[in-house]
C-alpha positions in Angstrom: 161.7 68.1 129.2 163.0 68.4 125.8 165.6 71.1 125.2 167.2 71.1 128.9 170.1 69.6 130.5 169.5 66.3 131.7 167.8 66.1 135.2 164.7 65.0 137.3 161.0 65.2 136.8 158.7 64.6 138.7 154.9 64.1 139.6 152.6 62.6 141.9 150.5 60.7 139.6 152.3 57.4 138.7 150.6 57.2 135.5 151.7 60.4 134.1 155.4 59.1 135.3 154.5 55.9 133.7 153.9 57.4 130.4 156.6 60.1 130.6 159.4 57.1 131.2 157.9 55.4 128.3 158.4 58.5 126.1 161.7 58.8 127.4 162.5 55.2 126.5 161.3 55.7 122.6 163.4 59.0 122.7 166.1 59.1 125.6 166.8 62.8 126.7 168.3 61.9 129.8 165.5 62.5 132.2 165.4 60.5 135.5 161.3 60.5 136.1 160.2 59.5 139.9 157.1 59.3 141.6 157.6 62.2 144.4 155.5 64.7 145.9 156.7 68.3 145.8 156.5 68.7 149.5 158.5 66.6 150.4 161.9 66.3 148.3 163.9 63.3 148.5 166.7 65.7 147.3 169.9 67.1 149.1 169.9 70.8 150.0 171.3 72.8 146.5 171.0 70.0 144.4 169.8 72.0 141.1 170.4 75.2 139.4 166.8 75.4 138.2 163.8 74.1 139.8 160.2 74.6 137.6 156.8 73.7 138.1 154.5 73.6 135.1 150.7 74.6 135.8 150.5 72.5 139.1 151.1 74.5 141.8 148.2 75.5 142.8 147.0 72.3 143.2 148.8 71.4 145.7 147.4 71.4 149.1 150.2 73.3 151.1 151.6 75.5 148.6 154.2 76.9 151.1 155.9 73.7 151.8 155.9 72.9 148.1 157.7 76.6 147.7 160.4 75.6 150.8 161.1 72.7 149.3 162.1 74.1 146.1 164.2 76.9 147.4 165.6 74.1 149.7 166.9 71.8 146.7 168.1 75.0 144.3 171.7 75.7 145.1 172.4 79.3 146.2 171.9 81.6 143.6 169.9 78.9 141.6 166.2 79.7 140.7 162.7 78.6 140.4 159.9 79.1 137.8 156.6 78.4 138.2 153.5 79.1 136.7 149.7 78.6 137.5 146.3 80.1 136.2 146.0 83.5 137.7 144.0 83.8 140.5 142.2 86.9 139.7 140.6 85.0 136.7 140.0 81.3 139.0 138.8 82.4 142.2 136.4 80.4 144.0 133.0 81.6 141.9 134.0 81.2 138.1 131.2 81.0 135.4 131.7 81.9 131.7 129.0 83.7 129.8 128.8 82.7 126.3 127.3 84.4 123.1 124.7 82.3 121.0 127.3 80.7 118.6 129.3 79.5 121.9 132.2 82.6 121.7 133.0 83.6 125.0 131.1 87.3 125.5 132.5 87.4 129.6 133.6 85.7 132.5 131.8 86.5 135.5 134.0 86.2 138.9 133.2 86.3 142.7 135.1 85.7 145.7 138.7 86.8 145.0 138.9 87.1 148.4 137.2 84.0 149.9 140.2 81.5 150.8 139.1 77.6 149.7 141.0 74.9 150.7 140.6 71.5 149.6 136.6 71.9 147.9 136.6 69.6 144.7 135.7 71.1 141.8 133.7 68.8 139.1 133.8 69.4 135.3 134.6 68.8 131.7 137.4 70.2 129.1 135.4 72.3 126.5 137.4 70.5 124.0 135.6 67.0 125.3 132.8 65.9 122.9 129.5 64.8 123.9 129.7 61.5 123.3 132.9 61.5 125.6 131.4 62.9 128.4 128.4 60.0 128.0 131.0 57.3 128.9 133.3 59.1 131.1 133.3 60.8 134.5 134.3 64.7 134.7 137.4 65.4 135.5 137.9 66.2 139.3 140.1 68.6 141.2 140.6 70.0 144.6 141.0 73.6 144.4 143.0 76.1 146.7 142.8 79.6 146.3 145.0 82.2 147.1 145.1 86.0 146.3 148.3 87.3 144.5 149.5 89.0 147.2 149.0 85.4 149.2 151.6 83.9 146.4 154.0 86.5 147.1 154.1 86.0 150.5 154.8 82.5 150.4 157.6 83.0 148.0 159.2 85.2 150.0 158.7 83.7 152.8 160.1 80.6 151.3 163.6 82.9 151.3 163.4 83.5 147.3 163.7 86.4 145.7 161.5 87.5 143.0 163.3 88.3 139.9 159.8 88.3 137.3 156.4 88.8 137.9 154.7 88.2 134.3 150.7 88.0 132.7 151.2 86.6 129.6 147.9 86.6 127.2 146.4 85.1 124.2 146.3 87.3 121.6 142.6 87.6 120.5 143.1 85.4 116.9 145.1 82.8 119.5 142.1 82.8 121.8 139.4 82.3 119.0 141.7 79.8 117.5 141.9 78.2 120.3 139.4 79.1 123.0 141.1 77.1 126.0 143.8 79.4 125.9 142.0 82.9 126.4 142.5 82.7 130.4 145.4 84.4 131.6 148.2 82.5 133.0 150.5 83.6 135.7 154.4 83.5 135.4 157.0 83.4 138.3 160.5 83.5 138.3 162.5 84.0 141.5 166.2 83.4 142.7 167.8 81.2 145.6 169.8 83.3 148.2 173.0 83.8 147.1 174.1 82.7 150.5 172.5 80.1 152.8 
């Protein structure tokens, strides 16, 4: 967590936390790393000024509970900022259509309004070479799709006030240089109510 005040970082995966602790030992930043579930945080109410979730919230089975927990541990006036894959571009059906030179021609999407709750998607990242694919298993991840309005409802239901709603995108040049960045992310910043 370079560039921020000392704090706490959590992940549900012990392996990720182990690697983070090793990095912290090599170059201390004052961060305490803990194996924890974002839907059941073991921190007191009002413990933090800032809570962030980078590209993880969409992978949690209970988005609403995770948002309520984030709101609970924020001090009055504190803020939550999180990013997710843009739900418009990763609905239940998605297929990348490519030109003969493997550049992206279009992204076919469908089923945006279809709810999925834990379907396991299996895939390879584009950057994994074929020889590595032959030696390892593909990436498997449960999917929990929500529409934009579904996300907004959960944020409001958690008692948060939306400050910003951002849809950053990669420039054409950056997308050509780094094809994995051609998709749009979705970032939300919200504040805890000033009163409890």
